[in-house]
C-alpha positions as CSV (number, residue, x, y, z in Angstrom):
1,X,-73.5,-37.4,28.4
2,X,-76.5,-35.6,30.0
3,X,-75.6,-32.7,32.2
4,X,-71.9,-33.4,31.7
5,X,-72.2,-32.1,28.2
6,X,-73.2,-28.8,29.7
7,X,-70.2,-28.9,32.0
8,X,-67.9,-29.6,29.1
9,X,-69.5,-26.5,27.3
10,X,-68.9,-24.5,30.4
11,X,-65.2,-25.5,30.5
12,X,-64.8,-24.7,26.9
13,X,-66.6,-21.4,27.0
14,X,-65.1,-19.7,30.0
15,X,-61.9,-17.8,29.7
16,X,-59.3,-17.3,32.5
17,X,-59.3,-14.1,34.5
18,X,-57.0,-12.9,37.4
19,X,-58.2,-11.5,40.7
20,X,-57.8,-11.9,44.4
21,X,-54.9,-12.7,46.6
22,X,-51.9,-15.0,46.5
23,X,-52.9,-17.0,49.6
24,X,-55.8,-19.5,49.4
25,X,-58.4,-19.9,52.1
26,X,-58.5,-23.7,51.8
27,X,-61.7,-24.2,53.7
28,X,-63.6,-21.5,51.8
29,X,-62.3,-22.9,48.5
30,X,-63.4,-26.4,49.4
31,X,-66.8,-25.2,50.5
32,X,-67.3,-23.3,47.3
33,X,-66.4,-26.4,45.2
34,X,-68.8,-28.5,47.3
35,X,-71.6,-26.0,46.8
36,X,-71.1,-25.9,43.1
37,X,-71.1,-29.7,42.8
38,X,-74.3,-30.0,44.9
39,X,-76.0,-27.4,42.8
40,X,-75.1,-29.3,39.6
41,X,-76.2,-32.6,41.1
42,X,-79.6,-31.0,42.1
43,X,-80.0,-29.6,38.6
44,X,-80.4,-26.1,40.1
45,X,-79.6,-23.6,37.4
46,X,-80.0,-20.7,39.8
47,X,-77.8,-22.3,42.3
48,X,-75.0,-23.0,39.9
49,X,-75.1,-19.5,38.4
50,X,-75.1,-17.9,41.8
51,X,-71.7,-19.4,42.4
52,X,-70.2,-18.1,39.1
53,X,-68.5,-14.7,38.5
54,X,-70.4,-12.2,36.4
55,X,-67.7,-12.7,33.7
56,X,-68.4,-16.5,33.7
57,X,-72.2,-15.9,33.5
58,X,-71.8,-13.5,30.6
59,X,-69.6,-15.9,28.7
60,X,-72.4,-18.5,29.0
61,X,-74.8,-16.1,27.3
62,X,-76.1,-14.2,30.3
63,X,-78.2,-15.1,33.4
64,X,-81.1,-16.7,31.6
65,X,-79.0,-18.9,29.4
66,X,-76.8,-19.9,32.3
67,X,-79.8,-21.0,34.4
68,X,-81.4,-22.8,31.5
69,X,-78.1,-24.7,30.8
70,X,-78.1,-26.2,34.3
71,X,-81.8,-26.6,35.0
72,X,-83.5,-29.9,34.2
73,X,-84.2,-30.5,30.5
74,X,-87.8,-30.0,29.2
75,X,-90.2,-32.7,30.3
76,X,-91.7,-35.2,27.9
77,X,-95.0,-33.5,28.4
78,X,-93.5,-30.2,27.2
79,X,-92.2,-31.9,24.1
80,X,-95.6,-33.4,23.4
81,X,-97.4,-30.0,23.6
82,X,-94.8,-28.4,21.4
83,X,-95.5,-31.1,18.9
84,X,-99.2,-30.3,19.1
85,X,-98.6,-26.6,18.5
86,X,-96.3,-27.3,15.6
87,X,-98.9,-29.6,14.1
88,X,-101.6,-26.9,14.5
89,X,-99.3,-24.4,12.8
90,X,-98.7,-26.6,9.9
91,X,-102.5,-27.1,9.5
92,X,-103.0,-23.3,9.6
93,X,-100.3,-22.7,7.0
94,X,-101.9,-25.3,4.7
95,X,-105.2,-23.6,5.2
96,X,-103.7,-20.1,4.5
97,X,-102.3,-21.3,1.2
98,X,-105.9,-21.4,-0.1
99,X,-106.2,-17.6,0.6
100,X,-102.9,-16.3,-0.8
101,X,-101.1,-17.2,2.4
102,X,-103.5,-15.2,4.6
103,X,-104.6,-16.9,7.9
104,X,-107.9,-15.0,8.1
105,X,-109.8,-12.6,5.9
106,X,-113.0,-10.6,6.2
107,X,-115.0,-13.5,4.8
108,X,-112.9,-16.3,6.5
109,X,-112.5,-15.5,10.2
110,X,-110.9,-17.1,13.1
111,X,-113.7,-19.6,13.7
112,X,-113.6,-20.8,10.1
113,X,-109.8,-21.2,10.4
114,X,-110.2,-23.3,13.5
115,X,-112.6,-25.6,11.8
116,X,-110.4,-25.9,8.7
117,X,-107.4,-26.7,10.9
118,X,-109.4,-29.5,12.6
119,X,-110.4,-30.9,9.2
120,X,-106.7,-30.9,8.0
121,X,-105.5,-32.5,11.3
122,X,-108.0,-35.0,12.6
123,X,-106.2,-35.4,15.9
124,X,-106.4,-31.7,16.7
125,X,-109.0,-29.8,18.6
126,X,-109.0,-26.0,18.1
127,X,-110.9,-23.5,20.3
128,X,-111.1,-19.8,20.1
129,X,-109.6,-17.6,22.9
130,X,-108.1,-14.3,23.8
131,X,-104.9,-15.1,25.7
132,X,-102.8,-17.8,27.3
133,X,-105.1,-18.2,30.3
134,X,-107.8,-19.7,28.0
135,X,-105.5,-22.8,27.6
136,X,-105.7,-23.5,31.4
137,X,-107.4,-26.9,32.0
138,X,-107.4,-27.9,28.4
139,X,-106.1,-31.2,27.1
140,X,-102.6,-31.3,25.6
141,X,-104.2,-32.0,22.2
142,X,-106.3,-28.9,22.4
143,X,-105.0,-25.7,20.9
144,X,-106.4,-22.2,21.6
145,X,-106.5,-20.0,18.5
146,X,-106.1,-16.4,19.5
147,X,-109.0,-14.3,18.0
148,X,-106.5,-11.5,17.5
149,X,-104.6,-13.5,14.9
150,X,-104.4,-11.5,11.7
151,X,-104.1,-12.3,8.0
152,X,-100.3,-12.4,8.3
153,X,-99.7,-13.5,12.0
154,X,-100.9,-16.6,13.8
155,X,-101.0,-16.9,17.6
156,X,-101.8,-20.2,19.3
157,X,-101.7,-21.5,22.9
158,X,-101.6,-25.0,24.5
159,X,-101.1,-26.4,28.0
160,X,-98.9,-29.4,28.6
161,X,-99.9,-32.1,31.1
162,X,-97.4,-30.6,33.6
163,X,-99.2,-27.3,33.5
164,X,-96.8,-25.3,31.3
165,X,-98.6,-23.1,28.8
166,X,-96.8,-22.4,25.5
167,X,-97.5,-19.8,22.9
168,X,-96.7,-20.2,19.3
169,X,-96.5,-17.1,17.1
170,X,-95.6,-17.1,13.4
171,X,-95.9,-15.0,10.3
172,X,-97.6,-16.6,7.3
173,X,-94.3,-17.2,5.6
174,X,-92.1,-17.2,8.7
175,X,-90.6,-19.6,11.2
176,X,-92.8,-20.2,14.3
177,X,-91.5,-19.1,17.7
178,X,-92.4,-21.2,20.8
179,X,-92.3,-19.6,24.2
180,X,-93.4,-20.8,27.7
181,X,-95.6,-18.0,28.9
182,X,-97.6,-19.2,31.9
183,X,-98.0,-22.0,34.4
184,X,-101.5,-23.4,34.4
185,X,-103.0,-26.5,36.1
186,X,-100.9,-29.7,35.9
187,X,-102.9,-32.8,35.5
188,X,-100.7,-34.5,38.1
189,X,-97.9,-33.2,40.4
190,X,-94.7,-33.6,38.4
191,X,-92.0,-35.5,40.2
192,X,-88.9,-33.6,41.2
193,X,-86.0,-33.9,38.9
194,X,-83.8,-36.9,39.7
195,X,-80.4,-36.0,41.1
196,X,-77.6,-36.6,38.7
197,X,-75.6,-39.7,39.6
198,X,-71.9,-38.9,40.3
199,X,-69.5,-38.8,43.1
200,X,-66.4,-36.6,43.6
201,X,-63.4,-35.9,45.7
202,X,-61.5,-32.7,46.4
203,X,-57.9,-33.5,45.7
204,X,-56.2,-30.3,46.6
205,X,-56.4,-26.5,46.9
206,X,-53.5,-24.4,45.5
207,X,-52.8,-20.6,45.3
208,X,-51.4,-19.9,41.8
209,X,-50.4,-16.3,41.2
210,X,-53.6,-14.2,41.8
211,X,-56.0,-17.1,41.7
212,X,-57.0,-20.2,43.7
213,X,-57.3,-23.6,42.1
214,X,-59.3,-26.5,43.4
215,X,-58.4,-29.9,41.9
216,X,-61.2,-32.5,41.9
217,X,-62.0,-36.0,40.5
218,X,-65.5,-36.8,39.4
219,X,-67.0,-40.3,38.9
220,X,-70.0,-39.9,36.6
221,X,-72.5,-42.8,36.3
222,X,-74.8,-43.1,33.3
223,X,-76.4,-46.2,31.8
224,X,-74.4,-48.5,34.1
225,X,-71.1,-47.0,32.9
226,X,-68.8,-44.9,35.0
227,X,-66.5,-42.2,33.5
228,X,-63.8,-40.5,35.5
229,X,-63.0,-36.8,35.0
230,X,-60.3,-34.7,36.4
231,X,-61.7,-31.2,37.0
232,X,-60.0,-28.0,37.9
233,X,-61.9,-25.0,39.3
234,X,-60.5,-21.5,39.1
235,X,-61.8,-19.4,42.0
236,X,-61.6,-15.7,42.7
237,X,-62.3,-14.0,46.0
238,X,-65.8,-12.5,46.4
239,X,-66.8,-10.9,49.7
240,X,-70.6,-11.4,49.0
241,X,-70.2,-15.2,48.4
242,X,-71.2,-17.4,51.3
243,X,-67.7,-19.1,51.4
244,X,-65.7,-16.2,50.1
245,X,-65.1,-17.3,46.5
246,X,-66.8,-17.5,43.1
247,X,-66.0,-19.8,40.3
248,X,-64.4,-18.0,37.3
249,X,-63.5,-20.9,35.1
250,X,-63.7,-24.7,34.9
251,X,-61.2,-27.0,33.2
252,X,-61.5,-30.7,32.3
253,X,-58.4,-32.9,32.1
254,X,-57.6,-34.2,28.6
255,X,-56.4,-37.4,30.2
256,X,-59.7,-38.3,32.0
257,X,-61.2,-41.7,31.1
258,X,-63.4,-44.5,32.0
């Protein structure tokens, strides 16, 4: 269910750890829980991950994976330009089959490959370039073929309508890799991500052994339906945190329901 799926993954992935003192700072614990919820609501990956312990972040795959998990999902414009690049790659592979799976040769250079790709995919425009910046200002259906592409490696670039520039690189017989490498010129200013629709309550703060637990209830709305979730945050003291705690683990109640 949207971002909740990520929260469920977080709850399943993190393991318990022990640290801190036996006495809870109730106000600091509540403020930490509030900050975490607001960061999730705002779809701020950096904000969420800044409130997690290093152990928690590592169990989510590291800082980059943590931020990506809680950031907004890719835009429809990004999906469209990825499709354009994959279509261009398929055309290049079809062309390369005629030359023993070589994208270019001494007698069949990058310009000839670009024209053949356009012939094989009539909706595609292929232009030659030298790096990702050559894709700036181009339509999402226009692909830049890097002149440095070789017989065995293809490199393409394209810009989405929101300005994200993607690079596709692939070996002649390999799986293509897509990476966002640059921000170009968006056709229109993309709207800010919509805040996730849920409300919550903090039901209690308890010191348990060497940890502090915050009990919460979340009401999550999606497609006119409301689901209710019992959430338990495990906090550990952290002097550098704004409210004195970081989140080390998250648990969802097995008895939550609609």
